[in-house]
VMD Tcl script that draws the C-alpha trace (Angstrom):
set ca {
  {142.85 -44.45 -10.44}
  {139.87 -42.82 -12.37}
  {137.05 -44.07 -10.55}
  {133.36 -43.54 -12.51}
  {130.50 -42.24 -11.57}
  {131.96 -39.27 -9.47}
  {132.89 -35.84 -9.98}
  {136.27 -35.18 -9.68}
  {138.78 -32.13 -10.01}
  {141.78 -33.31 -12.57}
  {144.49 -31.34 -14.35}
  {145.23 -31.00 -17.99}
  {147.75 -32.92 -18.89}
  {148.26 -32.34 -22.54}
  {145.62 -30.96 -25.23}
  {145.25 -32.90 -28.59}
  {143.06 -32.64 -31.61}
  {140.54 -34.86 -29.94}
  {140.60 -32.80 -27.11}
  {142.30 -32.65 -23.48}
  {143.69 -35.59 -21.84}
  {143.37 -35.25 -17.89}
  {145.29 -36.66 -14.89}
  {145.07 -36.91 -11.35}
  {148.39 -35.45 -10.90}
  {150.39 -38.74 -9.67}
  {151.71 -39.02 -13.44}
  {151.10 -42.76 -13.88}
  {150.83 -43.85 -17.35}
  {147.26 -44.84 -18.54}
  {145.56 -43.01 -15.97}
  {144.38 -40.47 -18.29}
  {140.82 -39.67 -19.39}
  {140.11 -37.66 -22.46}
  {137.58 -34.74 -22.42}
  {136.29 -34.17 -25.84}
  {137.21 -30.91 -27.52}
  {133.70 -29.37 -27.31}
  {134.00 -29.75 -23.82}
  {137.19 -27.78 -23.12}
  {136.49 -24.42 -21.27}
  {137.59 -21.65 -23.33}
  {141.33 -20.36 -22.50}
  {142.14 -23.42 -20.89}
  {145.41 -24.67 -21.17}
  {147.84 -27.44 -19.62}
  {148.11 -27.37 -15.98}
  {144.79 -26.15 -15.24}
  {142.34 -27.91 -13.11}
  {139.08 -28.85 -14.26}
  {136.06 -30.40 -12.33}
  {134.65 -33.44 -14.61}
  {132.30 -36.31 -14.31}
  {133.90 -39.70 -15.53}
  {131.92 -42.30 -17.10}
  {131.85 -44.85 -20.15}
  {131.03 -43.84 -23.66}
  {129.44 -46.26 -26.28}
  {132.67 -47.98 -26.91}
  {133.13 -48.77 -23.08}
  {135.98 -46.42 -22.93}
  {136.30 -43.94 -20.13}
  {135.64 -40.51 -20.88}
  {135.21 -37.11 -19.12}
  {132.50 -34.30 -19.29}
  {132.25 -30.86 -17.85}
  {128.39 -31.57 -17.52}
  {127.26 -32.35 -14.00}
  {124.80 -35.50 -14.48}
  {121.41 -35.48 -12.18}
  {122.95 -38.33 -10.34}
  {126.33 -39.65 -8.90}
  {127.65 -42.93 -7.37}
  {125.98 -43.30 -4.30}
  {123.21 -40.79 -4.28}
  {119.76 -40.82 -4.62}
  {117.79 -39.07 -6.94}
  {114.24 -39.63 -9.10}
  {115.07 -40.06 -12.81}
  {112.90 -40.32 -15.68}
  {112.40 -43.65 -17.88}
  {113.40 -42.82 -21.41}
  {112.79 -46.12 -22.67}
  {112.36 -50.03 -21.81}
  {113.98 -52.41 -23.44}
  {114.66 -56.53 -23.16}
  {117.41 -55.65 -20.59}
  {115.92 -53.14 -18.54}
  {115.06 -49.61 -18.15}
  {117.16 -46.74 -19.78}
  {117.12 -43.59 -17.45}
  {117.90 -39.92 -18.19}
  {120.80 -38.75 -16.05}
  {121.08 -35.37 -17.97}
  {124.04 -36.67 -20.01}
  {124.18 -38.09 -23.90}
  {124.78 -41.51 -22.34}
  {121.52 -43.04 -20.46}
  {121.73 -45.10 -17.55}
  {120.48 -48.51 -17.29}
  {118.15 -49.80 -14.71}
  {118.40 -53.65 -14.85}
  {115.19 -55.56 -14.54}
  {117.13 -57.35 -11.52}
  {117.33 -53.83 -9.81}
  {113.90 -52.97 -10.00}
  {111.47 -53.34 -7.00}
  {108.29 -52.83 -9.05}
  {107.68 -52.40 -12.80}
  {107.42 -48.86 -13.98}
  {106.09 -47.66 -17.09}
  {108.27 -45.46 -19.76}
  {107.92 -41.63 -19.14}
  {107.41 -41.98 -15.43}
  {109.96 -41.21 -12.75}
  {111.74 -43.99 -10.68}
  {113.81 -43.39 -7.40}
  {117.26 -44.94 -7.94}
  {120.85 -44.83 -6.77}
  {123.78 -45.17 -9.07}
  {126.40 -48.07 -8.65}
  {129.47 -49.54 -10.92}
  {128.47 -52.89 -12.09}
  {131.11 -56.24 -12.31}
  {132.33 -54.71 -15.65}
  {132.64 -51.14 -14.54}
  {129.92 -49.60 -16.12}
  {127.75 -47.15 -14.40}
  {124.19 -48.33 -13.62}
  {120.85 -47.60 -11.41}
  {119.38 -49.71 -8.65}
  {116.07 -49.00 -7.12}
  {117.10 -50.50 -3.98}
  {117.59 -47.38 -2.19}
  {117.13 -48.47 1.35}
  {120.90 -48.81 2.60}
  {121.76 -45.40 0.64}
  {118.98 -43.62 2.49}
  {120.09 -40.98 5.63}
  {119.02 -42.05 9.22}
  {119.55 -38.22 10.34}
  {116.05 -36.79 9.48}
  {115.00 -33.57 11.47}
  {111.66 -35.27 11.91}
  {110.22 -36.03 15.77}
  {106.93 -38.10 16.79}
  {103.42 -36.35 15.12}
  {105.65 -34.54 12.31}
  {103.86 -34.94 8.96}
  {106.29 -35.41 6.22}
  {106.15 -36.23 2.40}
  {108.05 -38.97 0.83}
  {108.05 -41.53 -2.18}
  {107.14 -45.39 -1.42}
  {110.05 -46.90 -2.92}
  {109.30 -50.98 -2.02}
  {106.37 -53.05 -0.58}
  {107.05 -56.30 1.20}
  {104.60 -58.70 3.01}
  {106.79 -59.09 5.81}
  {108.26 -55.48 6.50}
  {105.61 -53.27 5.02}
  {106.33 -50.04 2.45}
  {109.20 -48.49 2.52}
  {109.10 -45.06 2.18}
  {111.80 -42.25 1.16}
  {110.75 -39.25 3.16}
  {112.12 -36.15 0.95}
  {113.57 -38.49 -1.03}
  {116.67 -38.85 1.41}
  {115.30 -40.07 4.66}
  {114.57 -43.60 5.86}
  {111.37 -44.42 6.59}
  {108.86 -47.67 6.70}
  {105.24 -47.93 6.88}
  {105.05 -51.34 9.34}
  {103.14 -53.85 7.70}
  {100.83 -53.87 10.89}
  {100.12 -50.38 10.03}
  {99.99 -51.02 6.17}
  {96.39 -51.78 4.64}
  {97.45 -51.73 0.96}
  {96.66 -47.80 0.58}
  {99.45 -47.15 -1.42}
  {101.47 -48.31 -3.97}
  {105.08 -48.67 -5.13}
  {106.09 -45.33 -6.58}
  {103.37 -43.33 -5.15}
  {104.43 -39.79 -3.54}
  {102.59 -39.90 -0.06}
  {101.65 -37.76 3.00}
  {102.43 -39.65 6.51}
  {102.90 -38.95 10.34}
  {105.85 -40.28 11.82}
  {104.86 -42.34 14.84}
  {108.14 -43.26 15.99}
  {111.95 -42.29 15.77}
  {113.89 -45.70 16.00}
  {117.21 -45.02 18.13}
  {118.93 -46.03 14.93}
  {117.28 -42.57 13.35}
  {114.80 -44.39 11.08}
  {111.26 -43.27 11.21}
  {108.27 -45.75 11.49}
  {105.41 -43.62 9.65}
  {101.64 -44.21 9.34}
  {99.33 -42.50 6.80}
  {96.62 -42.60 9.02}
  {95.54 -39.72 11.48}
  {95.67 -40.77 15.12}
  {92.56 -42.90 16.18}
  {90.20 -39.82 17.40}
  {90.65 -38.10 14.27}
  {90.73 -41.09 11.86}
  {87.40 -42.46 12.97}
  {85.60 -39.81 11.16}
  {87.28 -40.59 8.31}
  {86.78 -44.39 8.53}
  {83.05 -44.03 9.28}
  {82.52 -41.75 6.31}
  {84.12 -44.68 4.19}
  {81.86 -47.03 5.53}
  {79.04 -45.10 5.07}
  {79.77 -44.10 1.66}
  {80.08 -48.06 1.20}
  {76.68 -48.79 2.34}
  {75.43 -46.13 -0.02}
  {76.65 -47.52 -3.18}
  {75.95 -50.92 -1.88}
  {72.49 -51.62 -1.67}
  {72.37 -50.32 2.27}
  {74.28 -53.80 3.36}
  {77.70 -54.96 4.17}
  {77.44 -58.57 4.02}
  {79.41 -59.15 7.18}
  {79.70 -57.76 10.41}
  {82.44 -55.74 12.92}
  {83.10 -59.69 14.10}
  {84.46 -60.86 10.37}
  {87.77 -62.36 9.57}
  {90.46 -59.03 9.58}
  {91.43 -60.17 6.16}
  {88.13 -59.64 4.62}
  {87.43 -56.03 6.52}
  {91.21 -55.29 5.36}
  {90.50 -56.21 1.52}
  {86.95 -54.30 1.83}
  {87.86 -51.28 3.79}
  {91.59 -51.22 3.61}
  {91.60 -50.58 7.61}
  {92.52 -53.00 10.54}
  {89.62 -54.81 12.32}
  {90.07 -52.63 15.40}
  {89.52 -49.62 13.14}
  {86.45 -51.27 11.51}
  {85.33 -51.61 14.95}
  {85.52 -48.41 16.22}
  {84.05 -47.06 13.26}
  {81.19 -49.26 13.03}
  {80.43 -48.25 16.88}
  {80.60 -44.85 16.08}
  {77.89 -45.01 13.20}
  {75.85 -47.50 15.20}
  {76.02 -44.46 18.11}
  {74.89 -42.11 15.98}
  {71.91 -44.35 14.91}
  {72.72 -44.44 11.08}
  {73.35 -48.22 10.91}
  {71.95 -51.41 12.46}
  {73.84 -54.75 12.88}
  {72.15 -58.07 12.24}
  {73.76 -61.51 12.69}
  {75.37 -61.66 9.38}
  {75.42 -57.92 8.00}
  {76.06 -54.26 8.72}
  {72.76 -52.19 7.23}
  {71.53 -48.94 6.47}
  {69.32 -47.86 9.50}
}
mol new
graphics top color blue
foreach p $ca { graphics top sphere $p radius 0.5 }
foreach p [lrange $ca 0 end-1] q [lrange $ca 1 end] { graphics top cylinder $p $q radius 0.2 }
display resetview
């Protein structure tokens, strides 16, 4: 059977006015696919093998092309959104026909002209489509170890799990919910640190440095807030963790460490209800 969405080596069965009919060599009737005349390599003849990609044309007929697309079924790749319509976004996959990304397969709403990380699949009607739900298609055999610095794309964010990251656009990574303070957005390219390599090969990540290194960065953020807000934070390090997270995008523990650091340096004072510049 001629599977759409994959690059295959087929044999030229016959050449007609419209182009060349290709088969997989088993001779079954109805198992041929047309390669348009403009795509036939110079000098090609019946019996020759030719590498093609199979998809459906605008009339829903199987068709072959010698042009290699930017993505195939099961692969993960970043594609540009060419157009957004009422049924979804159409992506440039490097062929004359664009690839549909249905709204139901989007993990966040991206803008026209932006790039999204997707994989290709065959829908129930046999057409090629894209999904941003790439978790199952990412590799779990990365070369990274604990404390390595990595680059990746955030492709989905959930409250229960955290921020899902495609490291190098192909390895499975996660910033766990307990580590994720809303500093990054879906679709953003980030730098992160590997905090743990799980037994199944997935990577736990953090965009924060180790505590003893992060403390100066956090302290600077708190001090900068004080300078731009009349020298006062309207709560102390005993505040609700949610309020601290919303204001400073850091955990209560990190906030307490940094406040203590600033207090030790004599830059702030703490009252019953606030933190103020000294």
